[in-house]
VMD Tcl script that builds the backbone (N, CA, C; Angstrom):
set m [mol new atoms 549]
animate dup $m
set s [atomselect $m all]
$s set {name element resname resid chain x y z} {
  {N N MET 1 A 108.546 28.159 -112.983}
  {CA C MET 1 A 107.668 28.545 -112.946}
  {C C MET 1 A 106.436 27.493 -113.717}
  {N N ALA 2 A 107.370 26.163 -113.794}
  {CA C ALA 2 A 106.713 25.473 -113.837}
  {C C ALA 2 A 106.139 24.789 -113.145}
  {N N PRO 3 A 106.573 24.603 -111.988}
  {CA C PRO 3 A 105.472 24.101 -111.178}
  {C C PRO 3 A 104.643 24.994 -110.216}
  {N N SER 4 A 104.327 26.163 -110.390}
  {CA C SER 4 A 103.601 27.252 -110.077}
  {C C SER 4 A 102.919 26.736 -111.160}
  {N N ALA 5 A 102.851 26.466 -112.332}
  {CA C ALA 5 A 101.709 26.578 -113.180}
  {C C ALA 5 A 100.696 25.320 -112.823}
  {N N PRO 6 A 101.404 24.613 -112.884}
  {CA C PRO 6 A 100.088 23.193 -112.181}
  {C C PRO 6 A 99.326 23.768 -111.055}
  {N N ARG 7 A 100.014 24.455 -110.440}
  {CA C ARG 7 A 99.545 24.837 -108.906}
  {C C ARG 7 A 98.554 25.607 -109.240}
  {N N THR 8 A 98.749 26.618 -110.111}
  {CA C THR 8 A 97.511 27.722 -110.449}
  {C C THR 8 A 96.364 26.637 -111.388}
  {N N ARG 9 A 96.836 26.370 -112.446}
  {CA C ARG 9 A 95.999 25.259 -112.446}
  {C C ARG 9 A 94.955 25.305 -111.830}
  {N N VAL 10 A 95.268 24.153 -110.753}
  {CA C VAL 10 A 94.349 23.679 -109.766}
  {C C VAL 10 A 93.906 24.378 -108.807}
  {N N ALA 11 A 94.328 25.089 -108.466}
  {CA C ALA 11 A 93.718 26.257 -107.746}
  {C C ALA 11 A 92.881 26.873 -108.587}
  {N N ALA 12 A 92.952 27.738 -109.748}
  {CA C ALA 12 A 91.931 27.907 -110.397}
  {C C ALA 12 A 91.104 27.323 -110.663}
  {N N ALA 13 A 90.987 25.424 -110.947}
  {CA C ALA 13 A 90.084 24.648 -111.093}
  {C C ALA 13 A 89.650 24.884 -109.938}
  {N N LEU 14 A 90.195 24.618 -108.557}
  {CA C LEU 14 A 89.408 24.614 -107.130}
  {C C LEU 14 A 88.504 26.185 -106.909}
  {N N ARG 15 A 89.081 26.782 -107.248}
  {CA C ARG 15 A 88.250 27.683 -107.441}
  {C C ARG 15 A 87.229 28.206 -108.241}
  {N N MET 16 A 87.234 27.410 -109.528}
  {CA C MET 16 A 85.665 27.781 -110.233}
  {C C MET 16 A 84.921 26.798 -110.046}
  {N N LYS 17 A 85.568 25.160 -109.080}
  {CA C LYS 17 A 84.523 24.678 -108.199}
  {C C LYS 17 A 83.975 24.716 -107.180}
  {N N GLN 18 A 84.551 26.174 -106.446}
  {CA C GLN 18 A 84.312 27.097 -105.128}
  {C C GLN 18 A 82.975 27.849 -106.144}
  {N N ILE 19 A 83.464 28.414 -106.503}
  {CA C ILE 19 A 82.436 29.046 -107.183}
  {C C ILE 19 A 80.610 28.283 -108.010}
  {N N ALA 20 A 81.254 27.708 -108.640}
  {CA C ALA 20 A 80.294 26.745 -108.599}
  {C C ALA 20 A 79.518 26.134 -107.721}
  {N N LEU 21 A 79.749 25.542 -106.620}
  {CA C LEU 21 A 79.724 25.709 -105.379}
  {C C LEU 21 A 78.729 26.509 -104.774}
  {N N ASP 22 A 79.570 27.386 -104.886}
  {CA C ASP 22 A 78.820 28.516 -104.074}
  {C C ASP 22 A 77.379 29.272 -105.114}
  {N N ASN 23 A 77.481 28.820 -106.462}
  {CA C ASN 23 A 76.719 29.185 -106.975}
  {C C ASN 23 A 74.982 28.305 -106.582}
  {N N GLN 24 A 75.655 27.175 -106.837}
  {CA C GLN 24 A 74.584 26.094 -106.434}
  {C C GLN 24 A 74.628 26.272 -104.932}
  {N N SER 25 A 74.863 26.907 -104.440}
  {CA C SER 25 A 74.573 27.116 -103.140}
  {C C SER 25 A 73.704 27.916 -102.683}
  {N N ARG 26 A 73.355 28.993 -103.802}
  {CA C ARG 26 A 72.955 29.914 -103.590}
  {C C ARG 26 A 71.449 29.429 -104.256}
  {N N THR 27 A 71.577 28.815 -105.234}
  {CA C THR 27 A 70.512 28.356 -106.091}
  {C C THR 27 A 69.363 27.613 -105.096}
  {N N PHE 28 A 70.158 26.957 -104.569}
  {CA C PHE 28 A 69.610 25.832 -103.370}
  {C C PHE 28 A 68.653 26.593 -102.215}
  {N N ARG 29 A 69.354 27.816 -101.723}
  {CA C ARG 29 A 68.889 28.640 -101.056}
  {C C ARG 29 A 67.987 29.401 -101.663}
  {N N ARG 30 A 67.769 29.484 -102.584}
  {CA C ARG 30 A 66.920 30.402 -103.243}
  {C C ARG 30 A 65.648 29.308 -103.385}
  {N N LEU 31 A 66.276 28.608 -104.427}
  {CA C LEU 31 A 64.866 27.431 -104.464}
  {C C LEU 31 A 64.210 26.864 -103.463}
  {N N ARG 32 A 65.331 27.081 -102.313}
  {CA C ARG 32 A 64.361 26.631 -101.277}
  {C C ARG 32 A 63.795 27.484 -100.155}
  {N N ALA 33 A 64.095 28.412 -100.235}
  {CA C ALA 33 A 63.033 30.042 -100.550}
  {C C ALA 33 A 62.011 30.272 -100.898}
  {N N GLN 34 A 61.916 29.702 -102.400}
  {CA C GLN 34 A 60.446 29.722 -103.049}
  {C C GLN 34 A 60.147 28.388 -102.951}
  {N N LEU 35 A 60.478 27.337 -102.551}
  {CA C LEU 35 A 59.811 26.321 -102.054}
  {C C LEU 35 A 59.118 26.812 -100.940}
  {N N ALA 36 A 59.539 26.925 -99.975}
  {CA C ALA 36 A 59.017 27.571 -98.547}
  {C C ALA 36 A 57.766 28.847 -98.712}
  {N N THR 37 A 58.267 29.574 -99.861}
  {CA C THR 37 A 57.063 30.054 -100.103}
  {C C THR 37 A 55.594 30.111 -100.838}
  {N N GLU 38 A 56.208 28.792 -101.518}
  {CA C GLU 38 A 55.181 28.026 -102.585}
  {C C GLU 38 A 54.444 27.299 -101.660}
  {N N ARG 39 A 55.143 26.833 -100.533}
  {CA C ARG 39 A 54.499 25.845 -99.707}
  {C C ARG 39 A 53.650 26.553 -98.696}
  {N N ARG 40 A 54.048 27.843 -97.759}
  {CA C ARG 40 A 53.032 28.900 -97.105}
  {C C ARG 40 A 51.897 29.010 -98.359}
  {N N GLY 41 A 52.396 29.802 -99.129}
  {CA C GLY 41 A 51.282 30.006 -100.293}
  {C C GLY 41 A 50.002 29.040 -100.875}
  {N N LEU 42 A 50.800 27.673 -100.691}
  {CA C LEU 42 A 49.959 26.897 -100.747}
  {C C LEU 42 A 49.066 26.113 -99.119}
  {N N ALA 43 A 49.806 26.561 -97.899}
  {CA C ALA 43 A 49.119 26.704 -97.093}
  {C C ALA 43 A 48.205 27.598 -96.785}
  {N N THR 44 A 48.223 28.582 -97.084}
  {CA C THR 44 A 46.825 29.690 -97.328}
  {C C THR 44 A 46.481 29.159 -98.172}
  {N N MET 45 A 46.083 28.783 -99.690}
  {CA C MET 45 A 45.260 28.670 -100.567}
  {C C MET 45 A 44.494 27.705 -99.932}
  {N N LYS 46 A 45.101 26.608 -99.184}
  {CA C LYS 46 A 44.371 24.919 -98.714}
  {C C LYS 46 A 43.689 25.902 -97.808}
  {N N LYS 47 A 44.177 26.459 -96.533}
  {CA C LYS 47 A 43.139 27.283 -95.686}
  {C C LYS 47 A 41.879 27.817 -96.220}
  {N N GLU 48 A 42.458 28.500 -97.301}
  {CA C GLU 48 A 41.183 29.499 -97.621}
  {C C GLU 48 A 39.658 28.566 -98.558}
  {N N HIS 49 A 40.708 27.298 -98.933}
  {CA C HIS 49 A 39.966 26.474 -99.652}
  {C C HIS 49 A 38.992 25.787 -98.652}
  {N N GLU 50 A 39.779 26.057 -96.748}
  {CA C GLU 50 A 39.020 24.632 -96.405}
  {C C GLU 50 A 37.681 26.034 -96.084}
  {N N ASP 51 A 38.140 27.005 -95.661}
  {CA C ASP 51 A 36.998 28.159 -95.611}
  {C C ASP 51 A 36.197 28.089 -95.959}
  {N N THR 52 A 36.472 28.152 -97.844}
  {CA C THR 52 A 35.490 28.206 -98.434}
  {C C THR 52 A 34.555 27.152 -98.561}
  {N N GLN 53 A 35.242 25.760 -98.107}
  {CA C GLN 53 A 34.466 24.312 -98.177}
  {C C GLN 53 A 33.485 24.899 -97.085}
  {N N ILE 54 A 33.235 24.929 -96.354}
  {CA C ILE 54 A 33.078 25.394 -94.707}
  {C C ILE 54 A 32.138 26.363 -94.732}
  {N N ALA 55 A 32.357 27.093 -95.864}
  {CA C ALA 55 A 31.181 28.411 -96.255}
  {C C ALA 55 A 30.324 27.792 -96.994}
  {N N LEU 56 A 30.689 27.661 -97.872}
  {CA C LEU 56 A 29.787 26.727 -98.958}
  {C C LEU 56 A 28.969 26.063 -98.634}
  {N N GLU 57 A 29.230 25.093 -97.403}
  {CA C GLU 57 A 28.053 23.993 -96.900}
  {C C GLU 57 A 27.216 24.741 -95.598}
  {N N ALA 58 A 28.303 25.615 -94.805}
  {CA C ALA 58 A 26.974 26.543 -94.892}
  {C C ALA 58 A 26.264 27.147 -95.527}
  {N N SER 59 A 26.575 27.453 -96.353}
  {CA C SER 59 A 25.177 28.622 -97.572}
  {C C SER 59 A 24.762 27.320 -97.843}
  {N N HIS 60 A 24.655 26.580 -98.246}
  {CA C HIS 60 A 24.282 25.178 -98.737}
  {C C HIS 60 A 22.831 24.661 -97.280}
  {N N LYS 61 A 23.046 24.839 -96.231}
  {CA C LYS 61 A 22.309 25.023 -95.296}
  {C C LYS 61 A 21.200 25.581 -94.979}
  {N N VAL 62 A 22.235 27.069 -94.912}
  {CA C VAL 62 A 21.292 28.302 -95.454}
  {C C VAL 62 A 20.147 28.050 -96.296}
  {N N ILE 63 A 20.570 27.482 -97.558}
  {CA C ILE 63 A 19.872 27.482 -98.999}
  {C C ILE 63 A 18.345 26.225 -98.579}
  {N N ALA 64 A 18.831 25.031 -97.891}
  {CA C ALA 64 A 18.112 24.267 -97.593}
  {C C ALA 64 A 16.903 24.637 -96.357}
  {N N VAL 65 A 17.498 25.469 -95.228}
  {CA C VAL 65 A 16.352 25.785 -94.325}
  {C C VAL 65 A 15.669 27.086 -95.263}
  {N N LEU 66 A 16.417 27.814 -95.666}
  {CA C LEU 66 A 15.324 28.921 -96.592}
  {C C LEU 66 A 14.406 28.551 -97.520}
  {N N THR 67 A 14.669 26.988 -98.180}
  {CA C THR 67 A 13.964 26.494 -98.681}
  {C C THR 67 A 12.687 25.886 -98.163}
  {N N GLU 68 A 13.017 24.946 -97.299}
  {CA C GLU 68 A 11.820 24.609 -96.248}
  {C C GLU 68 A 11.587 25.792 -96.192}
  {N N ILE 69 A 11.842 26.922 -95.676}
  {CA C ILE 69 A 10.488 28.256 -94.719}
  {C C ILE 69 A 9.991 28.738 -96.334}
  {N N GLY 70 A 10.466 28.544 -97.156}
  {CA C GLY 70 A 9.840 29.243 -98.374}
  {C C GLY 70 A 8.873 27.890 -98.753}
  {N N LEU 71 A 9.090 26.811 -98.765}
  {CA C LEU 71 A 7.955 25.940 -98.719}
  {C C LEU 71 A 6.352 26.215 -97.744}
  {N N SER 72 A 7.061 25.898 -96.526}
  {CA C SER 72 A 5.978 26.256 -95.674}
  {C C SER 72 A 5.150 27.096 -95.623}
  {N N MET 73 A 5.849 28.402 -95.770}
  {CA C MET 73 A 5.102 29.868 -96.310}
  {C C MET 73 A 4.516 29.506 -97.147}
  {N N SER 74 A 4.848 29.146 -98.405}
  {CA C SER 74 A 3.666 29.289 -99.642}
  {C C SER 74 A 2.366 27.902 -99.229}
  {N N LYS 75 A 3.130 27.202 -98.195}
  {CA C LYS 75 A 1.534 26.413 -98.081}
  {C C LYS 75 A 0.855 27.417 -97.046}
  {N N LYS 76 A 1.310 27.652 -96.366}
  {CA C LYS 76 A 0.896 28.585 -95.266}
  {C C LYS 76 A -0.214 29.830 -96.316}
  {N N ILE 77 A 0.542 30.306 -97.071}
  {CA C ILE 77 A -0.560 31.297 -98.285}
  {C C ILE 77 A -1.409 30.533 -99.018}
  {N N GLU 78 A -1.085 29.333 -99.318}
  {CA C GLU 78 A -1.810 28.778 -99.811}
  {C C GLU 78 A -3.018 28.359 -99.131}
  {N N ARG 79 A -2.978 27.921 -97.891}
  {CA C ARG 79 A -4.245 27.601 -97.046}
  {C C ARG 79 A -4.699 29.147 -96.705}
  {N N MET 80 A -3.912 30.137 -96.296}
  {CA C MET 80 A -4.763 31.404 -96.305}
  {C C MET 80 A -5.582 31.751 -97.362}
  {N N ASN 81 A -5.121 31.653 -98.727}
  {CA C ASN 81 A -5.845 31.685 -99.994}
  {C C ASN 81 A -7.346 31.086 -99.626}
  {N N ALA 82 A -6.805 29.847 -99.896}
  {CA C ALA 82 A -8.268 28.759 -99.583}
  {C C ALA 82 A -9.126 29.505 -98.188}
  {N N LYS 83 A -8.478 29.586 -97.107}
  {CA C LYS 83 A -9.329 29.849 -96.174}
  {C C LYS 83 A -10.127 31.467 -96.833}
  {N N LYS 84 A -9.440 32.287 -97.572}
  {CA C LYS 84 A -10.063 33.740 -97.773}
  {C C LYS 84 A -11.337 33.364 -98.534}
  {N N GLN 85 A -10.615 32.787 -99.754}
  {CA C GLN 85 A -12.032 32.309 -100.698}
  {C C GLN 85 A -13.308 31.795 -100.288}
  {N N LYS 86 A -12.899 30.901 -99.089}
  {CA C LYS 86 A -13.755 29.982 -98.218}
  {C C LYS 86 A -15.204 31.333 -97.826}
  {N N SER 87 A -14.224 32.024 -97.086}
  {CA C SER 87 A -14.518 33.321 -96.394}
  {C C SER 87 A -15.589 34.485 -97.365}
  {N N ARG 88 A -15.041 34.181 -98.368}
  {CA C ARG 88 A -15.503 35.478 -99.241}
  {C C ARG 88 A -16.784 34.039 -99.362}
  {N N GLU 89 A -16.980 33.162 -100.442}
  {CA C GLU 89 A -17.989 32.401 -100.252}
  {C C GLU 89 A -18.996 32.463 -99.345}
  {N N SER 90 A -18.808 32.194 -98.326}
  {CA C SER 90 A -19.680 32.280 -96.805}
  {C C SER 90 A -20.122 33.542 -96.953}
  {N N HIS 91 A -19.455 34.228 -96.869}
  {CA C HIS 91 A -19.876 35.718 -97.361}
  {C C HIS 91 A -20.806 36.058 -98.220}
  {N N VAL 92 A -20.591 35.688 -99.552}
  {CA C VAL 92 A -21.610 35.531 -100.248}
  {C C VAL 92 A -22.921 34.949 -99.878}
  {N N VAL 93 A -22.583 33.751 -99.649}
  {CA C VAL 93 A -24.119 32.908 -98.934}
  {C C VAL 93 A -24.968 33.641 -98.344}
  {N N CYS 94 A -24.042 34.418 -96.886}
  {CA C CYS 94 A -24.728 34.684 -95.944}
  {C C CYS 94 A -25.110 35.615 -96.413}
  {N N HIS 95 A -24.658 36.822 -97.307}
  {CA C HIS 95 A -25.129 38.204 -97.907}
  {C C HIS 95 A -26.525 37.976 -99.132}
  {N N GLN 96 A -26.214 36.492 -99.219}
  {CA C GLN 96 A -27.312 36.466 -100.107}
  {C C GLN 96 A -28.318 35.959 -99.407}
  {N N LYS 97 A -28.346 35.367 -98.038}
  {CA C LYS 97 A -29.737 34.847 -97.618}
  {C C LYS 97 A -30.266 36.016 -96.602}
  {N N PHE 98 A -28.797 37.020 -95.968}
  {CA C PHE 98 A -29.873 38.214 -95.055}
  {C C PHE 98 A -30.714 38.761 -96.510}
  {N N GLN 99 A -30.108 39.293 -97.752}
  {CA C GLN 99 A -30.892 39.767 -98.565}
  {C C GLN 99 A -31.963 39.431 -98.678}
  {N N ALA 100 A -32.345 37.836 -98.656}
  {CA C ALA 100 A -33.465 37.450 -99.011}
  {C C ALA 100 A -34.067 37.579 -97.906}
  {N N ARG 101 A -33.455 37.872 -96.127}
  {CA C ARG 101 A -34.614 37.722 -95.521}
  {C C ARG 101 A -35.358 38.889 -95.300}
  {N N ILE 102 A -34.163 39.635 -95.800}
  {CA C ILE 102 A -34.782 41.158 -96.021}
  {C C ILE 102 A -35.708 41.931 -96.697}
  {N N GLN 103 A -35.790 40.902 -98.065}
  {CA C GLN 103 A -36.841 41.217 -99.202}
  {C C GLN 103 A -37.855 40.389 -98.526}
  {N N GLU 104 A -37.794 39.484 -97.502}
  {CA C GLU 104 A -39.336 38.609 -96.965}
  {C C GLU 104 A -39.635 39.685 -96.242}
  {N N ALA 105 A -38.333 40.248 -95.163}
  {CA C ALA 105 A -39.153 41.442 -93.964}
  {C C ALA 105 A -40.287 41.619 -94.772}
  {N N GLU 106 A -39.451 42.866 -96.061}
  {CA C GLU 106 A -39.793 44.015 -96.668}
  {C C GLU 106 A -40.883 43.383 -97.239}
  {N N ASP 107 A -41.163 42.406 -98.070}
  {CA C ASP 107 A -42.741 41.553 -98.500}
  {C C ASP 107 A -43.620 41.695 -97.691}
  {N N SER 108 A -43.232 41.557 -96.150}
  {CA C SER 108 A -44.086 41.184 -94.917}
  {C C SER 108 A -44.582 42.522 -94.732}
  {N N MET 109 A -43.839 43.351 -94.420}
  {CA C MET 109 A -44.271 44.575 -94.152}
  {C C MET 109 A -44.586 45.271 -95.333}
  {N N GLN 110 A -44.499 45.055 -96.345}
  {CA C GLN 110 A -45.497 45.582 -97.434}
  {C C GLN 110 A -46.846 44.989 -97.621}
  {N N ALA 111 A -47.284 43.545 -97.219}
  {CA C ALA 111 A -48.480 42.961 -96.516}
  {C C ALA 111 A -48.779 43.149 -95.582}
  {N N GLN 112 A -48.291 43.703 -94.319}
  {CA C GLN 112 A -48.715 44.235 -93.356}
  {C C GLN 112 A -49.627 45.858 -93.274}
  {N N HIS 113 A -48.738 46.640 -94.586}
  {CA C HIS 113 A -49.108 47.825 -93.941}
  {C C HIS 113 A -50.649 48.162 -94.988}
  {N N LEU 114 A -50.334 47.066 -96.102}
  {CA C LEU 114 A -52.038 46.720 -97.117}
  {C C LEU 114 A -53.013 46.342 -96.411}
  {N N ILE 115 A -52.833 45.485 -95.025}
  {CA C ILE 115 A -53.610 45.242 -94.377}
  {C C ILE 115 A -53.959 45.883 -93.673}
  {N N ILE 116 A -53.269 46.267 -92.794}
  {CA C ILE 116 A -53.371 48.058 -91.865}
  {C C ILE 116 A -54.561 48.698 -92.475}
  {N N GLU 117 A -53.815 49.455 -94.162}
  {CA C GLU 117 A -54.300 50.525 -94.821}
  {C C GLU 117 A -56.129 49.801 -95.380}
  {N N ALA 118 A -56.070 48.437 -95.400}
  {CA C ALA 118 A -57.661 47.919 -95.376}
  {C C ALA 118 A -58.182 47.967 -94.242}
  {N N LEU 119 A -57.507 47.506 -92.858}
  {CA C LEU 119 A -58.318 47.968 -91.409}
  {C C LEU 119 A -59.129 49.258 -91.388}
  {N N VAL 120 A -58.272 50.564 -92.050}
  {CA C VAL 120 A -58.323 52.095 -91.360}
  {C C VAL 120 A -59.575 52.195 -92.535}
  {N N GLU 121 A -59.423 51.525 -93.605}
  {CA C GLU 121 A -60.886 52.089 -94.346}
  {C C GLU 121 A -61.886 51.586 -94.308}
  {N N GLU 122 A -61.912 50.079 -93.621}
  {CA C GLU 122 A -62.596 49.642 -92.796}
  {C C GLU 122 A -63.597 50.720 -91.696}
  {N N LYS 123 A -62.374 50.282 -91.079}
  {CA C LYS 123 A -62.718 51.615 -89.543}
  {C C LYS 123 A -63.741 52.927 -90.102}
  {N N ASP 124 A -63.042 53.256 -90.732}
  {CA C ASP 124 A -63.816 54.307 -91.548}
  {C C ASP 124 A -65.271 54.123 -91.887}
  {N N SER 125 A -65.273 53.203 -92.790}
  {CA C SER 125 A -66.358 52.942 -93.634}
  {C C SER 125 A -67.168 52.545 -92.353}
  {N N LEU 126 A -66.855 51.488 -91.513}
  {CA C LEU 126 A -67.584 51.385 -89.943}
  {C C LEU 126 A -68.212 52.544 -89.237}
  {N N LEU 127 A -67.451 53.562 -89.512}
  {CA C LEU 127 A -67.542 54.562 -88.634}
  {C C LEU 127 A -68.713 56.026 -89.487}
  {N N GLN 128 A -68.728 55.715 -90.752}
  {CA C GLN 128 A -69.660 56.375 -91.281}
  {C C GLN 128 A -70.926 55.856 -91.521}
  {N N THR 129 A -70.512 54.572 -91.140}
  {CA C THR 129 A -72.123 53.801 -91.335}
  {C C THR 129 A -72.566 53.673 -89.985}
  {N N ILE 130 A -71.822 53.728 -88.696}
  {CA C ILE 130 A -72.106 54.517 -87.293}
  {C C ILE 130 A -73.135 55.596 -87.420}
  {N N GLN 131 A -72.026 56.315 -88.022}
  {CA C GLN 131 A -72.506 57.714 -87.401}
  {C C GLN 131 A -74.016 58.372 -88.212}
  {N N GLY 132 A -74.214 57.352 -89.736}
  {CA C GLY 132 A -75.167 57.277 -90.112}
  {C C GLY 132 A -76.021 56.617 -89.162}
  {N N LEU 133 A -75.807 55.530 -88.643}
  {CA C LEU 133 A -76.822 55.038 -87.826}
  {C C LEU 133 A -77.779 55.703 -86.908}
  {N N GLN 134 A -76.552 56.582 -86.131}
  {CA C GLN 134 A -76.885 57.365 -84.937}
  {C C GLN 134 A -77.493 58.321 -85.706}
  {N N GLU 135 A -77.141 58.929 -86.565}
  {CA C GLU 135 A -77.948 60.409 -87.006}
  {C C GLU 135 A -79.687 59.496 -87.973}
  {N N ALA 136 A -80.132 58.686 -88.197}
  {CA C ALA 136 A -81.330 58.066 -88.644}
  {C C ALA 136 A -81.890 57.786 -87.033}
  {N N ASN 137 A -81.604 57.225 -85.851}
  {CA C ASN 137 A -81.602 56.892 -84.990}
  {C C ASN 137 A -82.185 58.036 -83.699}
  {N N ASP 138 A -81.439 59.260 -84.572}
  {CA C ASP 138 A -81.512 60.306 -82.880}
  {C C ASP 138 A -80.532 59.659 -81.539}
  {N N ALA 139 A -80.066 58.174 -81.584}
  {CA C ALA 139 A -79.274 58.176 -80.414}
  {C C ALA 139 A -78.222 57.105 -80.494}
  {N N PRO 140 A -77.484 57.686 -79.663}
  {CA C PRO 140 A -76.108 56.651 -80.221}
  {C C PRO 140 A -76.310 55.199 -79.535}
  {N N VAL 141 A -76.356 53.899 -80.225}
  {CA C VAL 141 A -76.152 52.711 -79.505}
  {C C VAL 141 A -75.439 52.351 -79.449}
  {N N PRO 142 A -74.574 51.804 -77.745}
  {CA C PRO 142 A -73.214 51.249 -77.616}
  {C C PRO 142 A -73.017 49.943 -77.994}
  {N N PHE 143 A -71.836 49.725 -78.638}
  {CA C PHE 143 A -71.892 48.394 -79.383}
  {C C PHE 143 A -72.366 47.512 -78.256}
  {N N TRP 144 A -71.860 47.366 -77.476}
  {CA C TRP 144 A -71.815 46.199 -75.904}
  {C C TRP 144 A -73.189 45.888 -75.994}
  {N N GLU 145 A -74.122 46.949 -76.267}
  {CA C GLU 145 A -76.058 46.020 -76.115}
  {C C GLU 145 A -76.054 46.116 -77.448}
  {N N GLU 146 A -75.411 45.352 -77.910}
  {CA C GLU 146 A -75.745 44.737 -79.628}
  {C C GLU 146 A -76.136 43.433 -79.410}
  {N N GLU 147 A -77.097 42.581 -80.218}
  {CA C GLU 147 A -77.481 41.172 -79.961}
  {C C GLU 147 A -76.173 40.924 -80.442}
  {N N PRO 148 A -76.133 39.680 -79.769}
  {CA C PRO 148 A -74.607 39.085 -80.009}
  {C C PRO 148 A -74.390 37.774 -81.333}
  {N N GLY 149 A -75.991 37.525 -81.684}
  {CA C GLY 149 A -75.861 37.132 -82.810}
  {C C GLY 149 A -75.942 37.439 -84.273}
  {N N GLU 150 A -75.742 38.680 -84.338}
  {CA C GLU 150 A -76.133 39.571 -85.267}
  {C C GLU 150 A -74.184 39.423 -86.020}
  {N N HIS 151 A -74.215 39.081 -87.509}
  {CA C HIS 151 A -73.126 39.297 -87.811}
  {C C HIS 151 A -73.195 38.914 -89.468}
  {N N PRO 152 A -72.809 40.374 -90.280}
  {CA C PRO 152 A -73.220 40.526 -91.500}
  {C C PRO 152 A -72.513 39.575 -92.563}
  {N N GLU 153 A -72.495 39.130 -93.478}
  {CA C GLU 153 A -72.061 38.570 -94.520}
  {C C GLU 153 A -70.622 38.858 -94.337}
  {N N GLU 154 A -69.720 37.469 -94.887}
  {CA C GLU 154 A -68.405 37.553 -95.116}
  {C C GLU 154 A -68.221 39.077 -96.176}
  {N N GLU 155 A -67.150 39.877 -95.918}
  {CA C GLU 155 A -67.019 41.062 -96.971}
  {C C GLU 155 A -65.597 40.930 -97.627}
  {N N GLU 156 A -65.666 41.413 -98.616}
  {CA C GLU 156 A -64.022 41.031 -99.526}
  {C C GLU 156 A -63.816 41.986 -99.799}
  {N N ILE 157 A -62.307 42.280 -99.352}
  {CA C ILE 157 A -62.148 43.991 -99.809}
  {C C ILE 157 A -60.471 43.475 -101.164}
  {N N PRO 158 A -60.427 44.432 -101.503}
  {CA C PRO 158 A -59.574 44.613 -102.112}
  {C C PRO 158 A -58.339 44.992 -102.090}
  {N N ILE 159 A -57.298 44.508 -102.278}
  {CA C ILE 159 A -55.945 45.715 -101.793}
  {C C ILE 159 A -55.207 45.804 -102.784}
  {N N GLY 160 A -55.140 46.511 -103.340}
  {CA C GLY 160 A -53.755 46.474 -104.288}
  {C C GLY 160 A -54.415 45.922 -105.589}
  {N N GLU 161 A -53.867 45.336 -106.824}
  {CA C GLU 161 A -54.347 44.343 -107.712}
  {C C GLU 161 A -54.303 42.805 -107.744}
  {N N CYS 162 A -53.204 42.100 -106.505}
  {CA C CYS 162 A -53.327 41.213 -106.383}
  {C C CYS 162 A -53.506 40.491 -105.362}
  {N N VAL 163 A -54.111 41.499 -104.229}
  {CA C VAL 163 A -54.213 40.881 -102.933}
  {C C VAL 163 A -55.877 41.217 -102.436}
  {N N THR 164 A -56.343 40.156 -101.752}
  {CA C THR 164 A -57.311 40.398 -101.523}
  {C C THR 164 A -58.152 39.593 -100.041}
  {N N LEU 165 A -58.525 40.550 -99.427}
  {CA C LEU 165 A -58.846 39.715 -97.898}
  {C C LEU 165 A -59.917 39.845 -97.716}
  {N N ASN 166 A -60.557 38.435 -97.139}
  {CA C ASN 166 A -62.003 38.050 -96.473}
  {C C ASN 166 A -62.068 38.396 -95.453}
  {N N PHE 167 A -62.987 39.446 -94.436}
  {CA C PHE 167 A -63.115 39.677 -93.104}
  {C C PHE 167 A -64.595 39.087 -92.852}
  {N N VAL 168 A -64.838 38.819 -91.529}
  {CA C VAL 168 A -65.524 38.602 -91.353}
  {C C VAL 168 A -66.423 39.396 -89.785}
  {N N PHE 169 A -67.403 40.266 -90.463}
  {CA C PHE 169 A -67.673 41.772 -89.261}
  {C C PHE 169 A -67.923 40.925 -88.345}
  {N N ASN 170 A -67.204 41.382 -86.993}
  {CA C ASN 170 A -67.645 41.299 -85.843}
  {C C ASN 170 A -67.532 42.439 -84.803}
  {N N SER 171 A -68.585 42.623 -84.867}
  {CA C SER 171 A -68.778 45.142 -84.368}
  {C C SER 171 A -68.154 44.510 -82.783}
  {N N SER 172 A -68.144 43.719 -81.918}
  {CA C SER 172 A -67.945 43.631 -80.726}
  {C C SER 172 A -66.372 43.848 -80.869}
  {N N PHE 173 A -65.927 42.803 -81.767}
  {CA C PHE 173 A -64.320 42.639 -81.865}
  {C C PHE 173 A -63.795 43.878 -82.868}
  {N N TYR 174 A -64.340 44.892 -83.925}
  {CA C TYR 174 A -64.148 46.077 -84.054}
  {C C TYR 174 A -64.041 47.146 -83.113}
  {N N SER 175 A -65.127 46.916 -82.382}
  {CA C SER 175 A -65.637 47.950 -81.139}
  {C C SER 175 A -64.272 48.135 -80.547}
  {N N LYS 176 A -63.527 46.942 -80.081}
  {CA C LYS 176 A -62.632 47.050 -79.176}
  {C C LYS 176 A -61.355 47.268 -79.793}
  {N N ILE 177 A -61.216 47.261 -81.102}
  {CA C ILE 177 A -60.278 47.738 -81.607}
  {C C ILE 177 A -60.177 49.148 -82.165}
  {N N ALA 178 A -61.467 49.471 -82.628}
  {CA C ALA 178 A -61.406 51.503 -83.427}
  {C C ALA 178 A -62.276 52.223 -82.113}
  {N N TYR 179 A -62.787 51.379 -81.355}
  {CA C TYR 179 A -63.350 52.693 -80.313}
  {C C TYR 179 A -62.946 51.685 -78.472}
  {N N PRO 180 A -61.438 51.767 -78.192}
  {CA C PRO 180 A -60.974 51.533 -77.421}
  {C C PRO 180 A -61.242 52.261 -75.982}
  {N N PHE 181 A -61.604 53.209 -76.009}
  {CA C PHE 181 A -62.241 54.293 -74.928}
  {C C PHE 181 A -63.671 54.257 -74.394}
  {N N MET 182 A -64.161 53.281 -75.527}
  {CA C MET 182 A -66.376 53.550 -75.455}
  {C C MET 182 A -66.321 52.242 -74.491}
  {N N ILE 183 A -65.473 51.319 -74.171}
  {CA C ILE 183 A -65.389 50.158 -73.291}
  {C C ILE 183 A -65.488 50.193 -71.950}
}
mol reanalyze $m
mol bondsrecalc $m
mol representation Tube
mol addrep $m
C-alpha cells in the first residue's frame, strides 16, 4: 500500500491542480465574457456619446440660427415700430393741417355767408328804394337809362360786431345782380 499512497497523493495533487486550472479557466471565461460585455457597453456608450455630441452640435447650430432670426426679427420689429410711430406722427400733423384747412374753409364760408346776407339786405334796401321812387314818380325807370356818372357815396354796412364792408353803389352793376330779368 505504500507505493500506491504516493500515487494517490500525486493523483490527488494533480486532481487539485486540474480543479484549480478548471476554476481559473472558468474565471477567465467569465472575466472575458464580462470584459466583452463591458467593451460592448463601452462601444454602445461611445456611440451614444457621439450621437449626443452630434445632436448637441446640431442644437447649437439651431440655437445660433434661431438667435440670428430672433435678432433679425427684433430689428424688423423696431423698424416697424419706428415706421408706425412716424406714420402716427405724420397722421397727427396731416390731421392738424386738415383741421386748420377745414377751420379756414369754415371761416371763409362764414365770411361769405355774412357778405351774402349783407348783399341780400342791400338788395332789399335797394328794392324798397326803387319801389319808393317808382311810386313817387308813378312810372318805372329802367336801370339802363340812368345817367352813367351818378354814383352815390360809399356806404358802410356793419356785419356782426367785428366785420364791416365798404361798398360803392353802382346802379348798373347791382341791376345786373339784382334784376337780371330786366336787362
